[in-house]
N, CA, C and O atoms as CSV, one atom per row, in Angstrom:
chain,resi,resn,atom,element,x,y,z
A,1,UNK,N,N,-120.142,56.698,-86.446
A,1,UNK,CA,C,-119.983,56.107,-85.490
A,1,UNK,C,C,-118.453,55.680,-85.160
A,1,UNK,O,O,-117.713,55.215,-86.027
A,2,UNK,N,N,-118.096,55.868,-83.945
A,2,UNK,CA,C,-117.087,55.445,-83.289
A,2,UNK,C,C,-116.658,54.100,-82.612
A,2,UNK,O,O,-117.413,53.522,-81.830
A,3,UNK,N,N,-115.148,53.518,-83.009
A,3,UNK,CA,C,-115.026,52.361,-82.272
A,3,UNK,C,C,-114.153,52.332,-81.121
A,3,UNK,O,O,-113.561,53.406,-81.013
A,4,UNK,N,N,-113.894,51.600,-80.333
A,4,UNK,CA,C,-113.462,51.684,-78.903
A,4,UNK,C,C,-111.887,51.154,-79.876
A,4,UNK,O,O,-111.825,50.453,-80.886
A,5,UNK,N,N,-110.852,51.764,-79.146
A,5,UNK,CA,C,-109.485,51.418,-79.396
A,5,UNK,C,C,-108.525,51.084,-78.052
A,5,UNK,O,O,-107.920,50.014,-77.983
A,6,UNK,N,N,-108.455,51.962,-77.137
A,6,UNK,CA,C,-107.721,51.660,-75.898
A,6,UNK,C,C,-107.831,52.401,-75.096
A,6,UNK,O,O,-107.762,53.548,-75.538
A,7,UNK,N,N,-108.064,52.306,-73.451
A,7,UNK,CA,C,-107.701,53.190,-72.337
A,7,UNK,C,C,-106.741,53.470,-71.929
A,7,UNK,O,O,-106.558,52.731,-70.962
A,8,UNK,N,N,-105.772,54.246,-72.071
A,8,UNK,CA,C,-104.738,54.600,-71.342
A,8,UNK,C,C,-104.737,55.250,-69.695
A,8,UNK,O,O,-105.611,55.969,-69.210
A,9,UNK,N,N,-103.718,54.850,-69.153
A,9,UNK,CA,C,-103.264,54.607,-67.623
A,9,UNK,C,C,-104.382,55.368,-66.772
A,9,UNK,O,O,-105.070,54.940,-65.845
A,10,UNK,N,N,-104.338,57.106,-67.602
A,10,UNK,CA,C,-104.690,58.111,-67.189
A,10,UNK,C,C,-106.230,58.589,-67.579
A,10,UNK,O,O,-106.706,59.721,-67.483
A,11,UNK,N,N,-106.888,57.309,-68.070
A,11,UNK,CA,C,-108.474,56.671,-68.192
A,11,UNK,C,C,-108.563,57.825,-69.643
A,11,UNK,O,O,-109.712,58.212,-69.852
A,12,UNK,N,N,-107.532,58.358,-70.581
A,12,UNK,CA,C,-108.030,58.731,-71.865
A,12,UNK,C,C,-108.225,57.563,-72.631
A,12,UNK,O,O,-107.484,56.587,-72.754
A,13,UNK,N,N,-109.454,57.826,-73.186
A,13,UNK,CA,C,-109.977,56.936,-74.276
A,13,UNK,C,C,-109.920,57.442,-75.439
A,13,UNK,O,O,-110.127,58.571,-75.884
A,14,UNK,N,N,-109.524,56.181,-76.005
A,14,UNK,CA,C,-109.341,56.263,-77.958
A,14,UNK,C,C,-110.014,55.419,-78.404
A,14,UNK,O,O,-110.124,54.245,-78.049
A,15,UNK,N,N,-110.790,56.292,-79.685
A,15,UNK,CA,C,-111.895,55.854,-80.590
A,15,UNK,C,C,-111.124,56.153,-81.804
A,15,UNK,O,O,-110.092,56.824,-81.805
A,16,UNK,N,N,-111.692,55.604,-82.875
A,16,UNK,CA,C,-111.893,55.967,-84.260
A,16,UNK,C,C,-113.159,55.845,-84.939
A,16,UNK,O,O,-114.196,55.280,-84.591
A,17,UNK,N,N,-112.885,56.438,-85.894
A,17,UNK,CA,C,-114.154,56.540,-87.014
A,17,UNK,C,C,-113.938,55.253,-87.881
A,17,UNK,O,O,-112.896,54.617,-87.721
A,18,UNK,N,N,-114.722,54.905,-88.646
A,18,UNK,CA,C,-114.783,53.668,-89.795
A,18,UNK,C,C,-114.128,54.605,-90.620
A,18,UNK,O,O,-114.035,55.830,-90.547
A,19,UNK,N,N,-113.607,53.612,-91.577
A,19,UNK,CA,C,-112.918,54.338,-92.816
A,19,UNK,C,C,-113.705,55.481,-93.954
A,19,UNK,O,O,-114.699,55.012,-94.508
A,20,UNK,N,N,-113.447,56.471,-94.211
A,20,UNK,CA,C,-114.238,57.475,-95.016
A,20,UNK,C,C,-113.436,58.124,-96.318
A,20,UNK,O,O,-112.242,58.373,-96.483
A,21,UNK,N,N,-113.924,58.195,-96.677
A,21,UNK,CA,C,-113.367,58.540,-98.262
A,21,UNK,C,C,-113.716,60.234,-98.364
A,21,UNK,O,O,-114.824,60.760,-98.465
A,22,UNK,N,N,-112.592,60.773,-98.313
A,22,UNK,CA,C,-112.769,62.180,-98.459
A,22,UNK,C,C,-111.907,63.132,-99.634
A,22,UNK,O,O,-110.887,63.822,-99.648
A,23,UNK,N,N,-112.969,62.722,-100.586
A,23,UNK,CA,C,-112.070,63.859,-101.762
A,23,UNK,C,C,-111.416,62.740,-102.642
A,23,UNK,O,O,-110.846,63.154,-103.651
A,24,UNK,N,N,-111.406,61.421,-102.426
A,24,UNK,CA,C,-110.311,60.259,-102.960
A,24,UNK,C,C,-109.663,59.711,-102.034
A,24,UNK,O,O,-109.162,58.602,-102.221
A,25,UNK,N,N,-109.563,60.231,-101.088
A,25,UNK,CA,C,-108.298,59.815,-99.998
A,25,UNK,C,C,-109.218,59.438,-98.706
A,25,UNK,O,O,-109.885,60.071,-97.887
A,26,UNK,N,N,-108.826,57.757,-99.014
A,26,UNK,CA,C,-109.378,57.195,-97.202
A,26,UNK,C,C,-108.799,57.652,-96.014
A,26,UNK,O,O,-107.618,57.375,-95.809
A,27,UNK,N,N,-109.331,58.203,-95.328
A,27,UNK,CA,C,-109.228,58.702,-93.968
A,27,UNK,C,C,-109.927,58.384,-92.476
A,27,UNK,O,O,-111.117,58.139,-92.281
A,28,UNK,N,N,-109.070,58.442,-91.677
A,28,UNK,CA,C,-109.986,57.651,-90.378
A,28,UNK,C,C,-109.704,59.174,-89.359
A,28,UNK,O,O,-108.675,59.850,-89.379
A,29,UNK,N,N,-110.935,59.427,-88.523
A,29,UNK,CA,C,-110.232,60.280,-87.736
A,29,UNK,C,C,-110.095,59.357,-86.190
A,29,UNK,O,O,-110.908,58.460,-85.968
A,30,UNK,N,N,-109.301,59.595,-85.467
A,30,UNK,CA,C,-108.988,59.118,-84.157
A,30,UNK,C,C,-109.279,59.963,-83.234
A,30,UNK,O,O,-108.723,61.018,-83.538
A,31,UNK,N,N,-109.981,60.102,-82.049
A,31,UNK,CA,C,-110.394,60.999,-80.992
A,31,UNK,C,C,-109.851,60.433,-79.669
A,31,UNK,O,O,-109.796,59.236,-79.390
A,32,UNK,N,N,-109.506,61.335,-78.985
A,32,UNK,CA,C,-108.948,61.313,-77.638
A,32,UNK,C,C,-110.085,62.028,-76.315
A,32,UNK,O,O,-110.740,63.069,-76.365
A,33,UNK,N,N,-110.006,61.274,-75.496
A,33,UNK,CA,C,-110.814,61.570,-74.829
A,33,UNK,C,C,-110.671,61.554,-72.999
A,33,UNK,O,O,-110.512,60.394,-72.620
A,34,UNK,N,N,-110.688,62.289,-72.151
A,34,UNK,CA,C,-110.594,62.145,-70.835
A,34,UNK,C,C,-111.081,62.568,-69.805
A,34,UNK,O,O,-110.545,63.661,-69.620
A,35,UNK,N,N,-111.846,62.347,-68.936
A,35,UNK,CA,C,-112.347,62.742,-67.992
A,35,UNK,C,C,-111.977,63.862,-67.139
A,35,UNK,O,O,-110.856,63.751,-66.645
A,36,UNK,N,N,-112.630,64.913,-66.839
A,36,UNK,CA,C,-111.971,65.810,-66.011
A,36,UNK,C,C,-113.073,66.516,-65.296
A,36,UNK,O,O,-114.148,66.606,-65.888
A,37,UNK,N,N,-112.947,67.051,-64.049
A,37,UNK,CA,C,-113.891,67.699,-63.235
A,37,UNK,C,C,-114.552,68.967,-64.053
A,37,UNK,O,O,-113.986,70.007,-64.388
A,38,UNK,N,N,-115.924,68.571,-64.274
A,38,UNK,CA,C,-116.528,69.333,-65.282
A,38,UNK,C,C,-116.731,68.789,-66.298
A,38,UNK,O,O,-117.648,69.326,-66.919
A,39,UNK,N,N,-116.261,67.880,-66.824
A,39,UNK,CA,C,-116.438,67.785,-68.817
A,39,UNK,C,C,-115.160,66.987,-68.853
A,39,UNK,O,O,-114.639,66.438,-67.883
A,40,UNK,N,N,-114.791,66.992,-69.899
A,40,UNK,CA,C,-113.950,66.203,-71.020
A,40,UNK,C,C,-112.794,66.985,-70.997
A,40,UNK,O,O,-113.001,68.184,-70.811
A,41,UNK,N,N,-111.407,66.567,-71.162
A,41,UNK,CA,C,-110.325,66.985,-71.984
A,41,UNK,C,C,-110.554,66.215,-73.348
A,41,UNK,O,O,-110.739,65.011,-73.169
A,42,UNK,N,N,-110.585,66.629,-74.681
A,42,UNK,CA,C,-110.593,66.056,-75.807
A,42,UNK,C,C,-109.814,66.534,-77.057
A,42,UNK,O,O,-109.280,67.635,-77.192
A,43,UNK,N,N,-109.846,65.463,-77.991
A,43,UNK,CA,C,-108.714,66.168,-79.295
A,43,UNK,C,C,-109.131,64.922,-80.465
A,43,UNK,O,O,-109.480,63.759,-80.261
A,44,UNK,N,N,-108.975,65.541,-81.529
A,44,UNK,CA,C,-109.679,64.596,-82.756
A,44,UNK,C,C,-108.113,64.799,-83.874
A,44,UNK,O,O,-107.357,65.768,-83.939
A,45,UNK,N,N,-108.070,63.637,-84.542
A,45,UNK,CA,C,-106.974,64.149,-85.465
A,45,UNK,C,C,-106.962,63.026,-86.848
A,45,UNK,O,O,-106.486,61.891,-86.805
A,46,UNK,N,N,-107.515,63.576,-87.875
A,46,UNK,CA,C,-107.548,63.057,-88.816
A,46,UNK,C,C,-106.057,62.535,-89.874
A,46,UNK,O,O,-105.096,63.175,-90.301
A,47,UNK,N,N,-106.421,61.257,-89.982
A,47,UNK,CA,C,-105.419,60.301,-90.812
A,47,UNK,C,C,-105.887,60.558,-92.171
A,47,UNK,O,O,-107.057,60.791,-92.477
A,48,UNK,N,N,-104.576,60.478,-93.209
A,48,UNK,CA,C,-103.561,60.486,-93.073
A,48,UNK,C,C,-103.057,61.939,-93.005
A,48,UNK,O,O,-101.844,62.126,-92.911
A,49,UNK,N,N,-103.813,62.865,-93.042
A,49,UNK,CA,C,-103.097,64.387,-93.212
A,49,UNK,C,C,-102.205,64.619,-91.458
A,49,UNK,O,O,-101.183,65.286,-91.294
A,50,UNK,N,N,-102.988,63.835,-90.333
A,50,UNK,CA,C,-102.498,64.102,-89.373
A,50,UNK,C,C,-102.723,65.717,-88.485
A,50,UNK,O,O,-102.015,66.240,-87.625
A,51,UNK,N,N,-103.947,66.156,-89.097
A,51,UNK,CA,C,-104.561,67.206,-88.609
A,51,UNK,C,C,-105.538,67.067,-87.909
A,51,UNK,O,O,-106.592,66.446,-88.048
A,52,UNK,N,N,-104.830,68.126,-86.595
A,52,UNK,CA,C,-106.150,67.866,-85.394
A,52,UNK,C,C,-106.959,69.064,-85.934
A,52,UNK,O,O,-106.684,70.246,-86.139
A,53,UNK,N,N,-108.076,68.293,-86.087
A,53,UNK,CA,C,-109.389,69.034,-86.227
A,53,UNK,C,C,-110.257,69.487,-84.969
A,53,UNK,O,O,-111.175,70.274,-85.201
A,54,UNK,N,N,-110.070,69.105,-83.789
A,54,UNK,CA,C,-110.300,69.303,-82.552
A,54,UNK,C,C,-109.379,69.101,-81.114
A,54,UNK,O,O,-108.731,68.095,-80.827
A,55,UNK,N,N,-109.479,70.042,-80.500
A,55,UNK,CA,C,-108.904,70.306,-79.236
A,55,UNK,C,C,-108.873,71.130,-78.176
A,55,UNK,O,O,-108.563,72.316,-78.285
A,56,UNK,N,N,-109.297,70.381,-76.690
A,56,UNK,CA,C,-109.528,71.149,-75.848
A,56,UNK,C,C,-108.782,70.797,-74.636
A,56,UNK,O,O,-108.509,69.621,-74.875
A,57,UNK,N,N,-108.398,71.000,-73.763
A,57,UNK,CA,C,-107.639,70.939,-72.589
A,57,UNK,C,C,-106.243,69.835,-72.545
A,57,UNK,O,O,-105.558,69.741,-71.527
A,58,UNK,N,N,-106.010,69.195,-73.556
A,58,UNK,CA,C,-104.701,68.458,-73.456
A,58,UNK,C,C,-103.586,69.376,-73.753
A,58,UNK,O,O,-103.626,70.209,-74.658
A,59,UNK,N,N,-102.607,69.194,-72.971
A,59,UNK,CA,C,-101.270,70.130,-73.609
A,59,UNK,C,C,-100.554,69.751,-74.518
A,59,UNK,O,O,-100.789,68.736,-75.173
A,60,UNK,N,N,-99.557,70.522,-74.698
A,60,UNK,CA,C,-98.584,70.472,-76.094
A,60,UNK,C,C,-97.864,69.112,-76.153
A,60,UNK,O,O,-97.707,68.572,-77.249
A,61,UNK,N,N,-97.373,68.474,-74.903
A,61,UNK,CA,C,-96.684,67.850,-74.461
A,61,UNK,C,C,-97.738,66.177,-74.902
A,61,UNK,O,O,-97.197,65.311,-75.589
A,62,UNK,N,N,-98.738,66.049,-74.546
A,62,UNK,CA,C,-99.764,65.228,-74.812
A,62,UNK,C,C,-100.070,64.940,-76.149
A,62,UNK,O,O,-100.340,63.842,-76.635
A,63,UNK,N,N,-99.997,66.110,-76.732
A,63,UNK,CA,C,-100.167,66.120,-78.308
A,63,UNK,C,C,-99.303,65.358,-78.967
A,63,UNK,O,O,-99.469,64.450,-79.781
A,64,UNK,N,N,-98.017,66.026,-78.342
A,64,UNK,CA,C,-96.831,65.116,-79.344
A,64,UNK,C,C,-97.007,63.679,-78.430
A,64,UNK,O,O,-96.517,62.819,-79.162
A,65,UNK,N,N,-97.242,63.346,-77.800
A,65,UNK,CA,C,-97.674,61.810,-77.594
A,65,UNK,C,C,-98.274,61.238,-77.960
A,65,UNK,O,O,-97.922,60.082,-78.197
A,66,UNK,N,N,-99.792,61.749,-78.291
A,66,UNK,CA,C,-100.545,61.128,-79.183
A,66,UNK,C,C,-99.814,60.946,-80.798
A,66,UNK,O,O,-99.871,59.848,-81.350
A,67,UNK,N,N,-99.244,61.943,-81.365
A,67,UNK,CA,C,-98.973,62.033,-82.680
A,67,UNK,C,C,-98.291,60.821,-82.811
A,67,UNK,O,O,-98.631,59.890,-83.541
A,68,UNK,N,N,-97.031,60.880,-81.865
A,68,UNK,CA,C,-96.240,59.481,-82.065
A,68,UNK,C,C,-96.838,58.384,-82.258
A,68,UNK,O,O,-96.714,57.639,-83.231
A,69,UNK,N,N,-97.865,58.180,-80.841
A,69,UNK,CA,C,-98.770,56.914,-81.240
A,69,UNK,C,C,-99.659,56.404,-82.384
A,69,UNK,O,O,-100.020,55.267,-82.688
A,70,UNK,N,N,-99.977,58.030,-83.104
A,70,UNK,CA,C,-100.566,57.512,-84.384
A,70,UNK,C,C,-99.983,57.615,-85.775
A,70,UNK,O,O,-100.573,57.486,-86.848
A,71,UNK,N,N,-98.411,57.934,-85.493
A,71,UNK,CA,C,-97.726,57.387,-86.443
A,71,UNK,C,C,-97.055,56.275,-86.421
A,71,UNK,O,O,-96.350,56.009,-87.395
A,72,UNK,N,N,-97.133,55.243,-85.138
A,72,UNK,CA,C,-96.860,54.139,-84.934
A,72,UNK,C,C,-97.792,53.315,-84.863
A,72,UNK,O,O,-97.388,52.170,-84.655
A,73,UNK,N,N,-99.246,53.462,-84.980
A,73,UNK,CA,C,-100.067,52.824,-85.045
A,73,UNK,C,C,-101.396,53.216,-86.419
A,73,UNK,O,O,-102.555,52.810,-86.326
A,74,UNK,N,N,-101.081,53.727,-87.137
A,74,UNK,CA,C,-101.578,54.295,-88.466
A,74,UNK,C,C,-102.342,53.172,-88.875
A,74,UNK,O,O,-103.567,53.062,-88.931
A,75,UNK,N,N,-101.394,52.300,-89.170
A,75,UNK,CA,C,-101.765,51.018,-89.937
A,75,UNK,C,C,-102.755,50.450,-89.116
A,75,UNK,O,O,-103.907,50.432,-89.550
A,76,UNK,N,N,-102.525,50.014,-88.084
A,76,UNK,CA,C,-103.693,49.552,-87.578
A,76,UNK,C,C,-105.221,50.328,-87.204
A,76,UNK,O,O,-106.119,49.598,-86.786
A,77,UNK,N,N,-105.446,51.576,-87.339
A,77,UNK,CA,C,-106.570,52.396,-87.198
A,77,UNK,C,C,-107.095,52.203,-88.736
A,77,UNK,O,O,-108.283,51.975,-88.959
A,78,UNK,N,N,-106.075,52.318,-89.835
A,78,UNK,CA,C,-106.900,51.837,-90.863
A,78,UNK,C,C,-107.611,50.197,-90.830
A,78,UNK,O,O,-108.733,49.846,-91.193
A,79,UNK,N,N,-106.834,49.638,-90.430
A,79,UNK,CA,C,-107.330,48.541,-90.868
A,79,UNK,C,C,-108.488,48.053,-89.919
A,79,UNK,O,O,-109.328,47.285,-90.389
A,80,UNK,N,N,-108.589,48.525,-88.400
A,80,UNK,CA,C,-109.831,48.262,-87.763
A,80,UNK,C,C,-110.826,48.930,-88.106
A,80,UNK,O,O,-111.909,48.460,-87.757
A,81,UNK,N,N,-110.840,50.310,-88.938
A,81,UNK,CA,C,-111.657,51.186,-89.446
A,81,UNK,C,C,-112.357,50.631,-90.545
A,81,UNK,O,O,-113.519,50.804,-90.912
A,82,UNK,N,N,-111.212,49.758,-91.122
A,82,UNK,CA,C,-112.105,48.911,-92.720
A,82,UNK,C,C,-112.711,47.864,-92.243
A,82,UNK,O,O,-113.508,47.370,-93.041
A,83,UNK,N,N,-112.610,47.221,-91.002
A,83,UNK,CA,C,-113.331,45.912,-90.406
A,83,UNK,C,C,-114.455,46.218,-89.516
A,83,UNK,O,O,-115.138,45.293,-89.078
A,84,UNK,N,N,-114.746,47.634,-89.163
A,84,UNK,CA,C,-115.560,48.150,-88.243
A,84,UNK,C,C,-115.232,48.061,-86.996
A,84,UNK,O,O,-116.189,47.714,-86.305
A,85,UNK,N,N,-114.025,48.275,-86.274
A,85,UNK,CA,C,-113.493,48.074,-85.025
A,85,UNK,C,C,-113.066,47.032,-84.894
A,85,UNK,O,O,-113.477,46.062,-85.532
A,86,UNK,N,N,-111.889,46.978,-83.803
A,86,UNK,CA,C,-111.383,45.693,-83.481
A,86,UNK,C,C,-112.207,45.145,-82.553
A,86,UNK,O,O,-112.739,45.787,-81.648
A,87,UNK,N,N,-112.379,43.554,-82.815
A,87,UNK,CA,C,-113.182,42.497,-82.094
A,87,UNK,C,C,-112.416,42.067,-81.442
A,87,UNK,O,O,-111.395,41.441,-81.725
A,88,UNK,N,N,-113.131,42.571,-79.826
A,88,UNK,CA,C,-112.264,41.944,-78.500
A,88,UNK,C,C,-113.206,40.978,-77.882
A,88,UNK,O,O,-112.778,40.166,-77.062
A,89,UNK,N,N,-114.358,41.005,-78.189
A,89,UNK,CA,C,-115.388,40.152,-77.227
A,89,UNK,C,C,-115.598,38.815,-78.327
A,89,UNK,O,O,-116.724,38.341,-78.477
A,90,UNK,N,N,-114.574,38.341,-78.968
A,90,UNK,CA,C,-115.117,36.753,-79.648
A,90,UNK,C,C,-115.441,35.974,-78.702
A,90,UNK,O,O,-114.874,36.195,-77.632
A,91,UNK,N,N,-116.297,34.983,-78.749
A,91,UNK,CA,C,-116.318,33.920,-77.727
A,91,UNK,C,C,-116.047,32.602,-78.666
A,91,UNK,O,O,-116.600,32.306,-79.725
A,92,UNK,N,N,-114.953,31.861,-77.900
A,92,UNK,CA,C,-114.563,30.757,-78.430
A,92,UNK,C,C,-115.373,29.853,-78.407
A,92,UNK,O,O,-115.089,28.758,-78.891
């Protein structure tokens, strides 16, 4: 299951997985997806290794920006992955 995180100004949607255990290491996968004519650009990075496990259509410069975002927000991705996503629809 992927949980929504944010949509960027260029319509890139960033989502993240639930918290997973891979060989005793807690991991989260963060997915980037942007609509383009005929489909989507996409990339997926696994934390905490910052390994790009999928990538199609995004430039090296865009991937560098995503890596900066990931390094700055990794703690948030882990927190939201552990609790089942960002709860943005609370009713007061």
